[in-house]
Structures are given as structure tokens and as C-alpha cells.
C-alpha positions as CSV (number, residue, x, y, z in Angstrom):
1,X,33.7,30.8,46.2
2,X,32.8,32.0,42.7
3,X,34.7,30.4,39.9
4,X,34.7,31.3,36.2
5,X,35.1,28.8,33.4
6,X,36.3,30.0,30.0
7,X,35.5,27.5,27.3
8,X,37.7,28.1,24.2
9,X,37.9,26.2,20.9
10,X,41.2,24.3,20.9
11,X,42.9,26.5,18.4
12,X,42.3,29.5,20.7
13,X,44.1,27.8,23.7
14,X,47.2,29.9,23.1
15,X,45.2,32.9,24.2
16,X,45.2,31.8,27.9
17,X,48.5,33.5,28.9
18,X,47.5,36.7,27.1
19,X,44.2,36.7,28.9
20,X,45.8,36.2,32.2
21,X,48.2,39.1,31.7
22,X,45.6,41.6,30.5
23,X,42.8,40.9,32.9
24,X,45.0,39.9,35.9
25,X,43.2,36.6,36.6
26,X,44.7,33.6,38.4
27,X,44.3,29.8,38.1
28,X,42.5,29.8,41.5
29,X,39.6,31.9,40.1
30,X,39.5,31.1,36.4
31,X,39.8,27.9,34.5
32,X,40.3,27.2,30.8
33,X,39.0,24.1,29.0
34,X,39.8,23.2,25.4
35,X,37.3,21.7,23.0
36,X,37.1,21.0,19.3
37,X,33.7,22.7,18.9
38,X,32.9,26.1,17.5
39,X,29.2,26.6,17.7
40,X,27.6,28.3,20.7
41,X,25.5,25.3,21.5
42,X,28.4,22.9,21.4
43,X,30.5,25.3,23.6
44,X,27.6,25.5,26.0
45,X,27.4,21.7,26.1
46,X,31.1,21.4,26.8
47,X,30.9,23.9,29.6
48,X,28.2,21.9,31.3
49,X,30.4,18.8,31.1
50,X,33.2,20.6,32.8
51,X,31.4,21.3,36.0
52,X,29.4,24.5,35.4
53,X,26.2,24.2,37.5
54,X,24.5,27.6,37.1
55,X,23.1,29.6,34.2
56,X,25.3,31.4,31.7
57,X,25.9,35.0,32.8
58,X,27.5,36.5,29.7
59,X,29.4,35.9,26.5
60,X,32.7,37.5,25.6
61,X,32.3,39.6,22.4
62,X,34.4,39.4,19.3
63,X,35.6,42.9,20.1
64,X,37.5,41.6,23.1
65,X,38.8,38.6,21.2
66,X,40.6,41.0,18.8
67,X,43.2,41.2,21.6
68,X,44.0,37.6,20.8
69,X,46.1,37.3,17.7
70,X,44.7,34.8,15.2
71,X,41.6,33.7,17.2
72,X,39.2,36.6,16.5
73,X,36.8,34.1,14.9
74,X,36.5,32.0,18.0
75,X,33.8,32.9,20.5
76,X,34.5,31.7,24.0
77,X,31.9,31.0,26.5
78,X,32.2,32.4,30.1
79,X,30.2,30.7,32.8
80,X,30.1,31.7,36.5
81,X,29.1,29.2,39.1
82,X,29.5,28.7,42.9
83,X,31.5,25.9,44.3
84,X,32.9,25.0,47.8
85,X,36.4,26.3,48.3
86,X,37.7,22.8,49.0
87,X,36.4,21.7,45.6
88,X,38.2,24.5,43.8
89,X,41.5,23.6,45.6
90,X,41.1,20.1,44.3
91,X,40.6,21.0,40.7
92,X,43.6,20.2,38.5
93,X,44.2,20.4,34.8
94,X,45.0,16.8,33.7
95,X,47.1,16.6,30.6
96,X,45.5,13.3,29.5
97,X,42.0,14.6,29.7
98,X,42.5,18.1,28.2
99,X,39.9,19.4,30.6
100,X,39.4,20.0,34.3
101,X,38.4,17.1,36.5
102,X,37.5,16.8,40.2
103,X,41.0,15.5,41.0
104,X,42.4,15.1,44.4
105,X,46.0,14.9,43.4
106,X,48.4,13.8,40.7
107,X,47.2,11.2,38.2
108,X,47.5,7.7,39.6
109,X,48.9,6.1,36.4
110,X,49.7,6.7,32.8
111,X,48.3,4.0,30.6
112,X,48.7,3.2,26.9
113,X,46.0,1.7,24.7
114,X,47.0,0.2,21.4
115,X,45.5,0.2,17.9
116,X,46.8,-2.6,15.6
117,X,46.3,-4.1,12.2
118,X,47.3,-7.6,13.1
119,X,47.8,-10.2,10.3
120,X,48.7,-13.9,9.9
121,X,52.4,-12.9,10.2
122,X,52.9,-13.6,13.9
123,X,56.5,-12.4,13.9
124,X,55.5,-9.0,12.4
125,X,52.8,-8.7,15.0
126,X,55.4,-9.4,17.7
127,X,57.7,-6.7,16.4
128,X,54.9,-4.1,16.4
129,X,54.1,-4.9,20.0
130,X,57.8,-4.9,21.0
131,X,58.1,-1.3,19.7
132,X,54.9,-0.4,21.6
133,X,56.6,-1.6,24.8
134,X,59.7,0.6,24.1
135,X,57.4,3.6,23.6
136,X,55.5,2.9,26.8
137,X,58.7,2.8,28.8
138,X,59.9,6.0,27.2
139,X,56.5,7.7,28.1
140,X,56.4,6.4,31.6
141,X,53.3,4.3,31.1
142,X,52.6,1.6,33.6
143,X,50.0,-0.4,31.6
144,X,49.9,-1.4,27.9
145,X,46.6,-2.6,26.6
146,X,46.6,-4.7,23.4
147,X,43.5,-5.5,21.3
148,X,41.8,-8.8,20.6
149,X,43.7,-11.1,18.2
150,X,46.9,-9.1,18.9
151,X,49.2,-12.0,18.1
152,X,47.4,-13.4,15.1
153,X,44.6,-12.6,12.6
154,X,44.2,-15.3,10.0
155,X,41.9,-15.9,7.1
156,X,39.4,-17.9,9.1
157,X,38.7,-20.3,12.0
158,X,40.9,-23.1,10.6
159,X,44.0,-20.9,10.8
160,X,43.1,-19.7,14.3
161,X,42.9,-23.3,15.5
162,X,46.2,-24.2,13.9
163,X,47.9,-21.2,15.4
164,X,46.5,-21.8,19.0
165,X,48.8,-22.6,21.9
166,X,48.4,-23.3,25.6
167,X,49.0,-20.2,27.8
168,X,52.3,-21.9,28.9
169,X,53.4,-22.3,25.3
170,X,56.4,-20.5,23.7
171,X,54.5,-17.6,22.1
172,X,52.7,-16.2,25.2
173,X,55.9,-16.9,27.2
174,X,57.8,-14.8,24.8
175,X,55.2,-12.0,25.0
176,X,55.3,-12.1,28.8
177,X,59.0,-11.6,28.7
178,X,58.4,-8.2,27.1
179,X,56.6,-7.1,30.2
180,X,59.6,-8.0,32.4
181,X,62.1,-6.5,30.0
182,X,60.2,-3.1,29.9
183,X,58.8,-3.1,33.5
184,X,55.2,-3.0,32.3
185,X,51.8,-4.4,33.1
186,X,50.4,-5.8,29.8
187,X,46.9,-6.6,28.9
188,X,47.0,-9.2,26.1
189,X,43.5,-8.6,24.9
190,X,42.6,-11.9,23.1
191,X,44.9,-14.8,22.5
192,X,44.0,-18.1,20.7
193,X,44.4,-20.5,23.6
194,X,44.3,-24.2,22.6
195,X,41.2,-25.9,24.0
196,X,39.5,-29.3,24.0
197,X,37.7,-30.9,21.0
198,X,39.7,-29.0,18.4
199,X,38.6,-25.6,19.5
200,X,40.1,-22.5,21.1
201,X,39.4,-20.2,23.9
202,X,39.5,-16.4,23.2
203,X,41.6,-15.6,26.3
204,X,42.5,-12.2,27.8
205,X,45.7,-12.5,29.9
206,X,47.1,-9.7,32.1
207,X,50.7,-10.0,33.3
208,X,52.7,-7.9,35.8
209,X,56.1,-6.3,35.3
210,X,57.7,-9.6,36.3
211,X,56.0,-11.3,33.4
212,X,53.7,-13.3,35.7
213,X,50.0,-13.9,34.9
214,X,47.8,-12.1,37.3
215,X,44.5,-12.6,35.4
216,X,43.2,-15.1,32.9
217,X,39.7,-14.4,31.4
218,X,38.1,-16.6,28.7
219,X,35.5,-14.7,26.7
220,X,32.0,-15.6,27.9
221,X,29.9,-14.1,25.1
222,X,30.7,-15.5,21.7
223,X,30.0,-13.5,18.5
224,X,27.4,-15.4,16.6
225,X,25.6,-12.8,14.5
226,X,24.6,-11.7,11.0
227,X,25.5,-8.1,10.7
228,X,22.8,-6.2,8.7
229,X,24.2,-5.6,5.2
230,X,27.5,-7.1,6.4
231,X,29.3,-10.3,7.2
232,X,28.1,-13.4,9.1
233,X,30.2,-14.4,12.1
234,X,29.9,-17.6,14.1
235,X,32.6,-17.6,16.8
236,X,31.1,-20.5,18.6
237,X,31.9,-22.8,15.6
238,X,35.6,-22.8,16.7
239,X,35.6,-21.2,20.2
240,X,34.6,-22.5,23.6
241,X,33.0,-20.0,26.0
242,X,34.4,-19.1,29.3
243,X,32.5,-19.2,32.6
244,X,34.3,-17.0,35.1
245,X,34.1,-13.3,35.8
246,X,37.6,-11.8,36.4
247,X,38.8,-8.8,38.4
248,X,42.4,-8.4,39.2
249,X,44.2,-6.0,41.6
250,X,47.1,-3.8,40.6
251,X,48.8,-0.8,42.3
252,X,46.9,1.6,40.0
253,X,43.5,0.1,40.3
254,X,41.3,-3.0,40.0
255,X,40.9,-4.2,36.5
256,X,37.7,-5.7,35.2
257,X,38.7,-8.0,32.3
258,X,36.5,-8.5,29.3
259,X,36.7,-9.0,25.5
260,X,34.9,-7.3,22.5
261,X,31.3,-8.7,22.2
262,X,31.0,-8.8,26.0
263,X,30.5,-5.1,25.7
264,X,26.9,-5.6,24.7
265,X,26.0,-7.3,28.0
266,X,25.8,-4.7,30.8
267,X,25.0,-7.3,33.4
268,X,28.6,-8.6,33.2
269,X,30.0,-5.1,33.9
270,X,27.6,-4.6,36.8
271,X,29.1,-7.7,38.3
272,X,32.6,-6.4,37.7
273,X,31.7,-3.1,39.4
274,X,30.2,-5.0,42.3
275,X,33.5,-6.8,42.6
276,X,35.2,-3.4,42.9
277,X,36.5,-3.0,39.4
278,X,37.6,0.6,38.8
279,X,39.1,0.2,35.3
280,X,37.3,-1.8,32.6
281,X,39.4,-3.4,29.9
282,X,37.5,-3.9,26.6
283,X,40.0,-5.1,23.9
284,X,38.2,-5.6,20.6
285,X,38.2,-6.3,16.9
286,X,34.9,-4.6,16.1
287,X,33.5,-5.0,12.6
288,X,33.1,-1.8,10.5
289,X,29.3,-1.7,10.4
290,X,28.7,-2.3,14.1
291,X,31.7,-0.1,15.0
292,X,30.5,2.9,13.2
293,X,27.1,2.8,14.9
294,X,27.7,1.2,18.3
295,X,31.3,1.1,19.5
296,X,31.7,4.5,21.2
297,X,28.1,4.5,22.4
298,X,28.5,1.2,24.2
299,X,31.9,2.1,25.7
300,X,30.6,5.3,27.1
301,X,27.5,3.6,28.5
302,X,29.6,1.0,30.4
303,X,31.8,3.8,31.8
304,X,28.8,5.9,32.9
305,X,26.7,3.0,34.3
306,X,29.6,1.6,36.4
307,X,31.5,4.8,37.1
308,X,34.7,3.3,35.8
309,X,37.5,4.2,33.4
310,X,37.2,2.2,30.2
311,X,40.3,1.2,28.2
312,X,39.4,0.1,24.7
313,X,42.3,-1.3,22.6
314,X,41.2,-2.0,19.1
315,X,42.1,-3.7,15.8
316,X,41.8,-1.3,12.8
317,X,42.0,-1.3,9.1
318,X,42.2,-4.1,6.5
319,X,43.8,-7.4,7.6
320,X,45.8,-9.7,5.3
321,X,44.9,-7.8,2.1
322,X,47.6,-9.4,0.0
323,X,46.6,-12.9,1.1
324,X,43.0,-12.2,0.3
325,X,44.0,-10.9,-3.1
326,X,46.1,-13.9,-4.0
327,X,44.4,-16.8,-2.1
328,X,40.8,-15.8,-1.7
329,X,40.1,-14.0,-5.0
330,X,36.6,-12.4,-5.1
331,X,36.3,-12.3,-1.3
332,X,36.5,-9.0,0.6
333,X,39.2,-8.9,3.3
334,X,38.3,-8.5,6.9
335,X,38.3,-4.9,8.1
336,X,38.2,-3.7,11.7
337,X,36.7,-0.4,12.9
338,X,39.5,0.8,15.1
339,X,39.0,3.9,17.3
340,X,41.0,2.8,20.3
341,X,40.2,5.1,23.1
342,X,40.1,5.9,26.9
343,X,36.9,7.0,28.5
344,X,36.6,8.4,32.0
345,X,33.9,7.5,34.6
346,X,31.8,10.5,33.5
347,X,31.6,9.0,30.0
348,X,33.9,11.4,28.3
349,X,36.5,10.3,25.7
350,X,39.7,11.6,27.1
351,X,42.1,10.1,24.6
352,X,41.6,8.7,21.1
353,X,43.7,7.2,18.4
354,X,43.9,8.4,14.8
355,X,41.2,6.8,12.6
356,X,42.5,3.7,10.9
357,X,46.1,4.2,11.9
358,X,48.0,1.8,14.2
359,X,49.7,3.3,17.2
360,X,49.4,4.1,20.9
361,X,47.0,6.4,22.8
362,X,48.2,7.6,26.2
363,X,46.1,8.9,29.0
364,X,46.4,9.6,32.8
365,X,44.0,7.8,35.1
366,X,43.0,9.3,38.5
367,X,41.3,7.0,40.9
368,X,40.5,9.9,43.2
369,X,38.1,11.0,40.4
370,X,36.5,7.6,40.5
371,X,36.0,7.8,44.3
372,X,34.7,11.4,44.1
373,X,32.1,10.5,41.5
374,X,30.9,7.4,43.3
375,X,30.5,9.4,46.5
376,X,28.7,12.2,44.8
377,X,26.4,9.9,42.8
378,X,26.2,6.6,44.6
379,X,24.1,4.8,42.0
380,X,25.0,1.3,43.1
381,X,23.7,2.1,46.6
382,X,20.4,3.1,45.0
383,X,19.7,-0.2,43.3
384,X,16.4,-1.9,44.2
385,X,17.1,-5.7,44.2
386,X,13.8,-6.2,46.0
387,X,11.9,-4.8,43.0
388,X,14.0,-6.1,40.1
389,X,16.5,-9.0,39.9
390,X,19.9,-8.2,41.2
391,X,22.8,-10.1,39.5
392,X,25.6,-8.4,41.5
393,X,27.7,-10.0,44.2
394,X,29.7,-8.7,47.1
395,X,33.2,-7.6,46.5
396,X,35.9,-10.2,46.7
397,X,38.7,-7.5,46.9
């Protein structure tokens, strides 16, 4: 069956109904996809990302676009390609993705990914997250993902150690009660868990809607680096590394649980995929310098390599600016990159937060799209462990 894609810049999306009326087309034969791009080359690229597999046949001219009030400057791209009838029946416009995906049904779950500017005021941080939970319930989200250091961001290692508590302590117990009160799964993306020898674990905890812990992951890779033209970090000076890879099962998919700097180690994510992870959680407090150059690139790479959704909650903005001004005069306050986002298994950013502004990002996840992609492109079956070392293991789920 021949199918036509019409790629329109997002400001021209309102033209869809007028187009349908004038040219008598139907959703079964013609699909619209919005994008932010305006140049022909960018539009062509978006069209390829949306499933077009054959060469471009023609461009709609500006003369026709005069029919569309207010969008005459936009040049849409029309692509014709052949696809099986069954594939066309399965295509659905997904609100969270703003584009067509190979979807076999309704989205499996709505999720929320948070962007925060946490501080050393633990009560203020709690109130922000409490409000996030209320918004999630209102929007019908099943999962709320919080960033690394969600509960506390101090001025240095000493304060993190002083703040730390066991996972059974009063603070995480209070946070877990939010999950039960609002009927949510919550990913607590990096908590200062009290450890031996005066150190902490950087611990990612997932709780279910009853407030019960279903996953506990202690960060394996510790951030000991000197950022070029930036700050020096030595997480191992006050943090003990974890040793266990963690995948947990939920009704909306299997979650691979990680934290921040883990993102740079693809072998970990290969193991998570081999253990049947479908959604990768990557809460972070990325530094500005590395965030600008590496954050999105690495997230998209992990999504593509492992054919998983990636949910990346993030810290953003300047932390404890007033305390730095009054207590650490002359020192620049810590600043986090932000850019909380959701990435689909094809590597596309399907939801993104406002730059530098705390808030929630909502997206719909469709596990049938994960299955479709893994069947169509079975890369994990094509691995050659007899030629190069294979670090993956058989699924435990």
C-alpha cells in the first residue's frame, strides 16, 4: 500500500485539517509529522526518521501553501513510500512523541521525568517533589523519575556525609510515603545512603505505589575527573562504589537502574539489556561543560545501542547560590547542566524540559515499539562473542 508523509514545520501543523478538506485525503493514506526545522535538508532528515524508505518524489510549492493561512513561508516535504498494509494499520500518532511510530496499540504508560535545582534545604526539596507527585497524579503518569541528589545538594562532601541516612531512615521513609499517597512508582535517582568508614553510597531507589522498595542500585562508576577548563571532582573521596547490576520488573516494563557517570560505560547498559531491560533510568547532576558537549549524545547512544527507552532526570541551574555568596566568598557555585529528557529506542528525543528551568517532562512509552524495533533489527542476536569478549549474561527475568 502506498503511503504519503507530509513533513511540516511545527508552526504549520494547523494546516492539517484544511489540507484534508481540500484534497480529500484520509489518515489511512497520508500522515503528518511536526518538526522544528525549516530548511529543506532538515525536513528531509526528519522525513527519513519518520519511516520514509524511498526517494523523494516531489515538493509542494509555495503556490499551494498560499491556501494555508499564515504558513506560506513554510515548505513542507512530501514523500511517497511503499509499506505493508499491516504496518500502516499499526501506525498511530503518539502525543508524547509528536511523530508517527510503529505502534501496535495505545501507549503502555505515561511517565514523568523531573528537572530540579536541589539545595541544602532538604525541606524545600521535599516540597518541590511533593508538588511533582500531585502533578503526576493529575496527568495520569505511572512513574516519576527524580534526578541524582534529589533530596540534598550541599556545598561539599562533608555536608553529604553529615546528611546521609540509611535507606530505612526517616527521610527516605517519608519520600516513599509520597508514592503510596499518590499511587506512583517513583525513581529516587541518587540518595546519600550512609555507608561504612564515614562514607556514603550514591544510591538509586525505586519504590512501587505501595511505597515498597523494588530496586536498590548503588552507583558503580564514581566520578573522579578533572573537567578540561572546569572543576575537579573526586566522588570516591567520600563515596563507596556499588557492585551489583540492577533490573527491576514493573507492569509497564523492565527498568535498568543506573546513575549519572555510569552513562559513559556502555558495557553496563549491554548487561542491563541482556537482562531484559526495556527502559533505562539515567538520573544525573551533569556538570555544565560535559553536559553541553556529551549529555544528549551519550543518552541517545545508549538508547540506540540497546533499543531501549531512556529516561533522564536531571539537576539544573545554580545550586546554593546564596550560601556560596555568604559562606564561600570567591568560589563559584556549583551549576548543573539540566536538559531532562526522554529518548525512544530509535534514539529520538521525544520529550524535553525547558533549559535551566525546574519542572516535569511527560511522555508516553510504548513497549510494542521496543518489540517491533528489536524484531526488525535484532542487533543483540548478531553479536559475535567468539570474536570479541562478551560481557553480557542471560536474562534473569
